[in-house]
N, C-alpha and C positions, 0 to 999 in steps of 0.2 A: 039256341041251337044254330050252328053254322053249317051250311052245305059245303061239300067238298068238291069244287068244280074241277080240280086237277088232282085226282087221286094218284098216288105213286104207281108206276108201272110194275114195280117188283116189291113183293112183301112175302113174309112167311110167318104163319101163326101157329101157335100151339097153346091151348088153354091150360090153366092150372090155378091153384090157390095163389101162388106167387108168380109174378111175371118178371123175367129178365129181358130188358129191352136191348136191341142191338141195331147199330147203324153200320151198314157195310158200304164199301166203295167198290162197286162193280161195273157201273155203266156210265159211259159218256153219252150225252145227247148232243149231236151236232146237226145243224140245219143242212138241208140239201143244197145242191148246185154250188158247191165251193170249188173253185178252180185254183189250184195251188201254184202250178208252174207253167201252165200252157202245154203240159205233156198230155198224153192220153188220159181219159177220165180217171180221176184218182179213186183208189179203193175206199176212200173216206166218204165219197159222195153218196147221199141217200142211205147212210149206214147208221145203224144204232151200234155204237162201239161197245164191245163187251171185253172185260178183263177176266177171262174164265179162270185164271189162276186163283182169284179171290173167292171163287165158289167154295173152295175147301174150308174157308173161314166159317161159312154158314153151316157146313156139315160138322165142323168141330163143335160148334155150339149145340147143335141138335143132338150130337152123340153124347155130349156131357149131360144134357138134360135127360136123355133116355137112360143113361146109367144111374143117375140120381133117383129118378122115379122108380127104377127097378130095385133099388136098395132101400128097404123099409127102415133101416137103422139111421139113415141120414135125416130124412124129413118124415117122421112117422105121422100118419093121418093127414098128410098134406101132399100136394103135387106141385111140381114146378113147371111153369110154362115159359114161353118166350114169344117175342114179337120182333121181327127183323124188317127194317126198311132200307132202301137204297138211298144214298145221299146224292148220287149222280155228280159228285165232285162240284157241287154247286151250293152256295150259302143259302139261297132261297129254299131249295128243296131240303136242305139239311134242317133248317128251322121248321119246315112243314112236317118232316118226318119225326122230329123230336116232339112236336105238339101232338102228333098222332099217338105217340107212345104214352103221353100223359092223359089222353082222353079215353073214352069208352071204345071198345073194340068195334061194335056195330056201327056207331055213328060218330062222325068227327065233331065232338063237342068240347072245345078247349076249356080247361079249368072246371070240368064237371064230370063226375064219375057216376055211371049208372049201374055198373056191375057190382055184384056182391062178392065175386071172386075176381080173378085176373088183376090182382093188386100189383102195381109196378113197384118192385123192391129196389132195383138197381138197373143201370144201363152200362153196356159195354160199348165204349166209344169206337169211332171209326179208326181206320189204319193211319190216316194222315192227321198230323197235329192240328192243322187249321180247322178241319171238320170237327174234331173233338172240342176245340175252342168255341165254335159256333153252337154246339150242343150244350156246352156249359152255361151259355147265356140263358137258356131256357131252364135247364135242370137246377140251376142255382136258386131259382124262384121257389121250386118245390122241395129244395134240400134233398134231392135224390142223388145218390152216389153214382159217380161215373168211373169206370175202370177202363183205362186206355191200353191197347195192346200195340201201340206205336209210340214213338218218341213224345215226350211231354211238349206241349205248346210253349212258346216263348211268352213269359208273363210280363204284364205291364200294369199300369195304374188302373186300367179298365177291365182287367181280368176278373172274372167272378170269384167270389170269396171261398167257395167250396174247394177243397183240395182234389187233385186228380190222383187216383190210385193207379199207379203206373205198373202194368204188367210187363213193360219193356224196361230192361236194365238201364241204369244211368248211362247216357251217351258218352260221358267222359271215359268210361271203361272201353267203349268202342274206339274212341280216339287213341287211347293208350294202346289198344290192340293194333291199330293201323301203324302207330309209331313203332311198336315192337317188330311188326312185319317189315317196315322200311329199314330199320336198323339191322334186322337179321340178314337181309339181302344187300345191305350197304347201298340202298337207293337214296342218295343224298340230294338229287336234283329232280324235282317232280313238278307236275302241273296239277291244277285243281279245276274241276267243273262242278259248280254248285247251282242249285235252284235259287232264283232271285226272290227269296222271301225271308221272313224273320228267322226261320229255322236254318236256312242256308247261311244267313249272316252270322247266326250264333256259331255255326260250325267254323266259319272263317275266323271269328274272334277268338274261339277257343283253341282251334288246331294250329293256327299260324304261330302263336308264341310257344306252344308246346313243342312243335316240330323244330322251331328255330333254336330252342335251347339244346337240342340234340344235333345241331349243325346241319339240319335239313332245310333247304330253301326252295321256294317256288319259282319256277320260270314264268308262270302266269297263273292267274285266278280268273277264270271266265264264269260269268253269271248267266245262266240260261233263263230267259223270261218265263214267268209262270203264266199258264193259260187261264185267264180270268174271263175274257169275253170271246165268244165264238167268232165274232166279226173280225177280230184281230189275229186269228190263228194263222192266216197266210203270212203276215208280217213276222210273226213269232217264228214260224217254221223257216222262213228265209234267213232270219237273223241266226237261228240255230245252225243252219247249214254253213254260214260263214264262220261261225265259231268252231264248228267241227273241223272244217278245212284247216283252220289255223292250228287247232289242237293236233291234228294228225301230221302236220308239217313241222311241228316243233322239234326241238333237239332232244327233249326228255323222252325216255322210254316208259315212264310210269305216270299214270293219271289217277288221281283220287277223285271219285265222283260222289257227290252228296245230293240226293234228290228225294222225291216223293215215291210212293209205291208204284206209280205208273210211269216213272221217269224212264225206265229202261225201254218201255214200249215207244215212248216219244223219241228217245235216242235212236232207236232202230229206224223210225220213220225219217228222222233227220239224215241218218246215214244212207238211207235209200234215196233220198233226194240229192245227196251230194256225191253219189257214185261217180268216180272219175277214173280216167285211164292215164297212167297205170295205177293199179290199186295202191292205196297208201300203205306205208310200212306199218308193221304191227306195233301195238302198245300193250302194256300190262295195265288193265283197268282194275282199280281197287274200289269196290263198292261198299258202302255202309250197310248196316243191317236193315235199314228202312227200304233200301232198294231191292226189290224182288226181281227175279228173272222172268218178267211177265211179257206177254205179247198179245197184240190184238189178233183176232182170228184170221184176218185177211193177210197177216204177216207170215203165215205158216210156210210159204215157199220162198220167202226173201232170204237173200244171202246176208247173213249177219256174222261173217267171218271175223270182223274187227273185234268182236267180244269173246272170241275163243281164247281161253287161258285166263279169263278174268278171275280175280281172287276177291271174294266178298265175305262179309261177316254176316252171320245169321244167329238169331237167338237160339241157344241150345235147346234141342227137343229130344225127347225119348220116344221110342215106339210104344204106343199104348195098346194093350191087349184088346182085340176086337175091332179096332178102328178100321183097319184095312177091309175086314169082312163087311163092316157097316157100309163102307163106301162102295164095295163091289156089288152089294145088293141094291144099290140105288137105281131106281127105275122111274123114268119120267111118266110112264103111263099109270103106275100105281101110286105115285107120290100125291099126297093130299096136303093142301095148305101151303105148298111150296110154289110161290109165284116166280121163283128164279130159275127153276130147273128147265122149263121148256125153252126159254131163250138160250140158256147155257147149252143145252143138249143139241139144239138145232144148229147153233153156231159152230161148236167144236166138231160135230160129225157131219156138217154140211148136208143136213137132211131136214124133212118137214114131218112134224108129228101128225099122224093121220086124223086124230080127233079135232084138229084145228082146220082141217081142209074143208072148205065150203064149195069150192069150185074144182076144176080139174087140177090135179097135182102136177106141178112143174118141178122136176128134180127128183132126188131120192126121197123115199119115205122112211122115217125113223121106225125101226122095229121095237126099240126099247131094250134090245139085247146087245147093243153096241158095248164095247169094253172100254172102260175109262183108262185101263192100264196101257192101252194102245196109243194114248195121247203123249205128245212130247211134254217134258216137265215144264216147258214155258207156258203150257195151257192148263195142265193139271198134274199134280203129283199125288201118287198113291200113298207115299209116306207122309206123315204129318210134318208140315213145315213149322218153323219157329213161331211165326205169327199165329198159326192155328193152335199151336201148343199153348200159347199165352191165353188165347180165348178159352180153351178147355180149362185151364187152371183158374181163369177169372170166374167162370161159372161155379167152380167148386169153392172158390174164395167166398163168393156171395152166399152160397149154400151153407158153408160152415159158419159164416157170420150169423146167418139167420138162426141156425141151431144154437150158437152160443148166446145170442140175444134172448131167445125164448127159454133157454135153460138156466138163466140167471135166477137167483133167489127172488129178486124183486118181481120178475115176470111170472115166476111160478106162483107166487101169492096172488098176483093180479089175475091169473088164469086158473086159479084153483078149481073154480066151478064151471069153467067154459069148455074144457076138454079140447085137445088138439091145439094146433097153431092158428090162432085167430087174432088179428090185429088190424087196426084201421091204418089207412095210408098216412094219416097225420103223425103216426108214431114211427114211421120208417126212417126219420132222420137219425134215430138212435143207432142205426146200423153203422154209422161212421165210427163210433167208439169201438165196435167189435171188429170191424174190417182191418184196422191197423194192427191188431194183436193176433189175428188168426194165423195158425200154422198147422199144416197137415202134410201127410204123405199121399201123393196121388197113386193111381193104379200102376204106374211105372216104377214106384218106389222112390220117387224124387220128392225131397222136402220142399214145400212151397211156403214162402213167408215174405212179408214186407220188411224192409229195414226202417230205421227211425224217420226216414224222409218219405215214407210211403212208396218206395220203389222196390220192385221185385228183386230178390237176391238170386241172380242167375248168371250163367256164363254165355260166352259167344262161341259158336262153331265157325271155323274158317273153311270156306267152300271154294272149290275150283270148278269153273264152268267149262264144260266140254261141249263143243259144237262139231258134230260129225259132218261128213261130206254131203249127206242128204238133208242137211239143215235141221236135223233133230238135236235136241238139247237135253243134257242131264248134268247134274252137279255131283261132285265127289268131296267128301269131307277129308281135309288134309291137315287140320290143326284145330287148336282150341285156345281160347283166352278165358281163363278161370281165375277170378280174383280170390277165391277161397282156397286155391291150391298153394303149396309151399312156394316161397319166393322164386326159387330157381325153376319152378314148373308152372309159373303163371301163364306164360306164353309158350306153347309147344306147336311145332309145325314139322310135317314130314315132307322134306324137299323132294324126295324121290317119287312121291305120288303126284306131284304137280305136273300138269301138261301145259307147256308154254305155247304162246302163239307160234304158228308155223314159220313166221318170219324169222324167229330166233333159232330155228333148227334144233329145238329142244336143248339149247344151251342157256343157262341161267342169264337173263338179261342184265345188262349193266346200265345204270342211269346216274351219271355224274356229269357235272359241268366241266370238270377238269380231271385229268388222269391222276391217279393216286401218287402222292409224294412218297417215294421209297424211304426207308430208314436212312438216316444220314442227311436228310434235308427237311425243310419245313415249308409251310404254305405262306405265300405272300399274296394277299388279296389284290386282284386287278383293280386299278383305279376306276371308279365309276360303275362297278359291277357288284353283284351280290357276293356275300362271303363264300359261297360255294364255288365261285369262279376264281381261280388263283393260279399263280405260277409257283414252281418248286425251286427253291434256292438252297444251296448247301449250307449246312450249319457252320457258324464261325468257329475259329480256333478255340479249343477248350470246351466245346459244347457238342452234345450228341442228340440224336433222336432215334430211339430204338423201336418205334412203331410207325406205321403208315399214317400219313395225313396229320402230322403233328402241327399244331399252330405255332408252337415255340420249341426251340431246342433247349435242352436241359444241361446245366453245367455239371461236369463230373466233380465229385468230392476232391478235396485236396490230396487224398491218398490214391487217386486214380487219374488217368488221362485218356483222351479219346484215341481210338484206333484210327487207321488211315481212312476208313470209310465213314467215320464219325457216327457209327451206329452202336458202339459198345465202349464201355469204360473199362480200361485195363488197369490192374493194380500196378502202382509204380514200384520200381526196384529201389532198394536202399543203396545210396551211393556215398562213398568217402574214399579217400586215397589210402588204400591198404597195402600191406606188405605182400599180399598174395598175388596182386595183379601185376602185370608186366611193368607198368609205369612206376608204381610204388617200389617194386623190387629193383628196377634200374636206378632210380634216384637214391634209394638207400644204399645200394652197392657203391655208387659213385661217392656218396658221403663217407662210407667206411674206407674206401680205397684212398681218398684224399686225406682222410684222418690218419691213415697208416703212413702215407707219404710224409705228411707233416710231422708225425712222430719220428720218422727216420731222419728227417732234416734236423729236428731238434736234437736227436741223439748224436748226429754227426757233429753238429756245432758244439755240443757239450763235450764230445770226445776231443775235439780240436780247439778247445776254448783258449789254449795258450798261443795259438797261431795268430800272426798279425792280422789276417783278413777277418777273423772273428772279433779281435779286440778293436779293430779300426773304427767301428761304428757303434760303440756302446753295446757290449755283449748282453747286458741286462735288458736293454730295450729289445734286442733281438730275441732273447728268450721269452720275454713277455709277449712280443708280437706273435711268435710261433705258437705259444700256448693259446693265445686268443684265436688264432686261425684254426688251431686244433678244435677248440670249443665251438667255433663257428660251424665247422663241418659237422660236428656232432649234434649241435642244436637243430640242424636240419631234420634230424630224426624225430624231433618233437612234433613236426608237422605231418608225419605219416602215422597211420593207424586210426582206430576209432576215437573220435574226439571225446575226451574225458575232462572232468572239471579241472584237474591239476594241470594237464597239458595245455588246456585252453588258457588257463590263468597265467602260465609262465612262458609259453613259447615265444610270443611277440616281445615281451619284456626282456627275456633272456637274449633273444636275437639282437634287440636294440642295444642292450648294455654291452654285450660281448663285441659286437661290431664297432660300437663307439670306442671301446678300449683298443681294438685293433687299429682303427683309423687314428686314434689319439697317439698310438705308438708310432705310426708312420709319420704323423705330424711332428712328433717330438724328434724323430730321427732326422727329418728334413730341417727343422730349426737347428738341431745340433750341427748339421753339416754347414749351414750358413755361419753359425757362431764360430765353429772351428776354423773356417777360412778367415774370418775376420780377426780371430785371435792370433793368427800367424803373422799379422802385420806388426812391424816394430812399433812399440809404444802403444799398442792397442789396449784399451781398458776392458775388452770383451773376454779376456782370458779368465777372469774370475767367474764368468757365467757358465763357462764350459765345465760340465760335470754331471754327476748322477742326480744331484738335487734338482736341477732345473728340469731335466728329462722326466724324473718321477713326478714332479709337480704338474707338468703338462698332462701327463697320462692320467694322474689321479683327478685333477680338477675337471678335465674334459669328460672323464667317465662319470664323475659324481653328478655333473649337470644332467647327463642322460639318465642316470639312476634316479635322480630326483623327479624327472618327468615321469618315469615309469612308476615310481611309488605313488605319485599323485593320481596317475591313471588307475592304478589298482585300487586306490581308496575311493575315488569318485565314481568310476564306471568301469569295473573290471570286465575282462572278456569272460564268456561263459559258453557252454555247449548249446547249440541251437539246431533247429530243423528248418531247412529251406524247402518249401513245397512248390515254389513257383519259378525259380530261376531256370531250372531244367525241366522241360515238359514231361519227360518220361521217367524222371528220377525224383526220389526224396533225398535231398542232400543233407547229410550230417556234417555240420561245420562248427567252427568256433566263431561266435559272434564277437566282434572286436569291442563291443560295449560302447566305446566312444571312438568314432572314426576320426574325430579331430585329434585325439591323442595319438592315434596310430600314424597319421600323416605328420604330426609334430615330431614323433620319433624319427621318421624317415627324413624330415626336413633338417633336423639337427645333425643327423648322420651325414646328410648331403652337404651341410654347411662345413663340417669338419673336413670332408673329402675335398671340397672346393678350395679351402684354405691350403690344404696339403698339396693339392695339384698346382695351385698358383705359386706357392713358395718353391716347390721342387722344380717347376718349369723355369723359374727365374734363376735357380741355382744350378741348373743342369750342366753349365759350361765352366763352372769354377775350376781352376787349375789345381786339383788335389787328387792325389793317387787314391785316397780313401773316399772320394766323393761318390756316393750312390744316389745322388739326386736324380740323375737321368733314369735310373731304374725305377725310382719312386714315381717319376713323372709318367713312365709307361704304365705302371701298376695303377696309379690314380686315374689315368685315361681309360683303362679297361674298367676300373671300378665305377667311374661316373657314367661311362657308356652303358654298362649293364643296368644300373639303377635308373637312368633316364629312360631306357627302353622298358624297364619294368612297369612304370606307372601306367602308360596307355595299354600295355598288354594285360596287366592285372585287372584294369577296369573293363576290358573287353571280353574277358573270360568269365565263366561261371562254374560253380560246383568244385569238383576235385581238381579241375585244371587250373583254377585260380590258385589253389594251394601249390600245385606243381610248378607254376610260374614263379612263385615266391621262393620255393626250394631251389629251383634252377638259378635264380638270381643270387641267392646266398652262396651256392656252390661255385657259380661262375665268377662272382666278384672275389670270393676268398681265394679261389684257385688263381685268379689274376694277380692278387697280391703275392701269393706264395711263389708263383712262377716268375714274375717279373723281378722281384726283389731277391729271391734266394737261389734261383737256378744259376746265375753267373757265379755266385760264391761257391755253390756246391760243385760246379764244374771245376773250379780251381782246386778246391779241397780234395776232391775225389780223383780227378783226372790229370791235374797239373800241380801236383804238390811242390814241384820245384819253384813254382812262382809264388808260393805262399811263404815268403820270407821278406824281411825288411829291406834287404839290398835290392831285390828285384822290384819291389813296390816303389822305392826311391828312384831307381833307374827309369822306371816307366813314367814317373812324374817328371823327371828331367827331360825326357824325350817328348 
């Protein structure tokens, strides 16, 4: 037997056949005469610090036990009791309280049970993970189940082997809820304040990658030291003040806070110490479900404006029938076994209970008729909080597990002759098997069960903290995070119900490192800074961004092109040189007009075929040349209209062959002029070369070479209809692909070769003394022809689409018109307007002169 020299100051007992143990976190014990800042005496001095908000957790457990004992169908012939101790947020006292739970009620005798009843069946762990971990060290020895109503402790190699039955949902769901909240309001630049312990580090390690994947980054992550030793509280508070000043001066408007159940009360004290003028700007605090809106009682008059508009997550709770009435009937004078209520009552109502007064009463006397509903929610809530709801369900979890265990066939046989629920403590380890599988509907109609990992299946409520001008506090439910809801309703929030910090003038806060990049631009990360800090640059040519804050611009498909703002892809128009458009109509009209003129010239020459001027220069060559020019004008029409397989196949080859024939005729006429002059010399042997045979041979041979080139072209790589998506940005160009560019330029080169020879010979023969000499006219025609086609090449290469085709058509018409005009206009002038000159005598006279 061990004496108990330091009994806990607070406990709560209720006897029964089965006992549910509870460790609450309600009281801090601080030594006196602590001077924090040199300011007037601190409210903490000589003070037993109470977190009155947590008293509801005790009432939730007591209410659940009361309901169970009043319902004979749950535990027939047995009663349920409980024992609750305070942990004082201290490992030493937590171990002490846990040992008290495992020993007899009357005497503190560790590892020894004297009672025939009051059998400890399970323990509901404390609110804070570290406290639950300390408890597990003891409970693991006795194989007693522990149900935690706060986050699970961080496991390591030294963690006890027994599992924690977690009445608190998986924190990953809470992280996902915070992420959904940030994304919903487009808060991409945030800060984080976390408690400096294992759970705080777990939050950092889990949340940072999760948020980063969604393009959210942290301006800072500040770690608040955890209070472990009272002697260091001054240093910790001063350090916390520096951190808070840094946080409030930061650029971000959103702060994610992760801490313990008492962290808000500590934050309030740090804010109280760091009050500066002017008041810091407002921030949106986002609190995790572990952080409750708690206050120490001495903080009731403090200005906590910085927390106005806070958005926090809380375990979803339902209103339980009768709970509010149970709380309202709570009276410190009539309460029995409750070692917590007197301290709670005196602190929250600032009075003294009369039965504790031994000397003269100083201050108000508690009547016991004070109303709990008059308290601010920071000190006590009348509606059941999420943590209290977890405790209530934990009691029922244990109870239904007891019922399932004793209802099994094996136990029924073992208890056949015993009657009622009787079992020794050494058999309570079997409860683990039933705890994991239990499922029931509580009095609110909510289904309660564990998942395969021993975690409660539950949702989170989103709460908005409202702080009024008189420093009173209340919270409003504004949303929900429910993993069991349909995917599009997993996260729901009512924006209109949220009250923002007064700094924002009820306008939704913005929290970004850089302004949004509008559609048509993309983000470029600033060198040396986080990816949330960027400049906006316009999308390059051919690319768009149709949403805000795009990391990269997207290319339009080949069938589309970007608009001027680079935020939309517009379908391209189909483009080809058609007869309906002005350019095509103009070129086709010129081709037909020039063809008609050529036909008139041919008819004129054929009508006057017996005249000397027609006969003078080999009329058969003249007719062949005119027919070739006529075909040249007509072949230009092959280049106009929708590109088809036949037109693409023959238009370049037809143009090359016909033009080569025309130039060959000009070359033959030039050579015939030279030979005719040389044949007039006495004794010249050139007379036999002058005639149709030579002229025809020149035309045929030169044309056949070009024909051969074109045939090889058609066999090896013929032209074909094609679609050009890229040459013209806004158009899809329908064109004829030349197949082989080499052959195309080879055709042009051969034609240029013939034209060069013709021009050279005609230039040299332009002054020969012959009345029938047309070399000077051929010289001018070849000069025009060569000029046109020399200009054609650079112009053709510098244009795209249908204008490239138009350039070639223009070159064909211009060069053909040059030949027609320069060679035949002087002759037509004489034939039509000066017929008196079209006789042999006049031509001989002109030669003599």
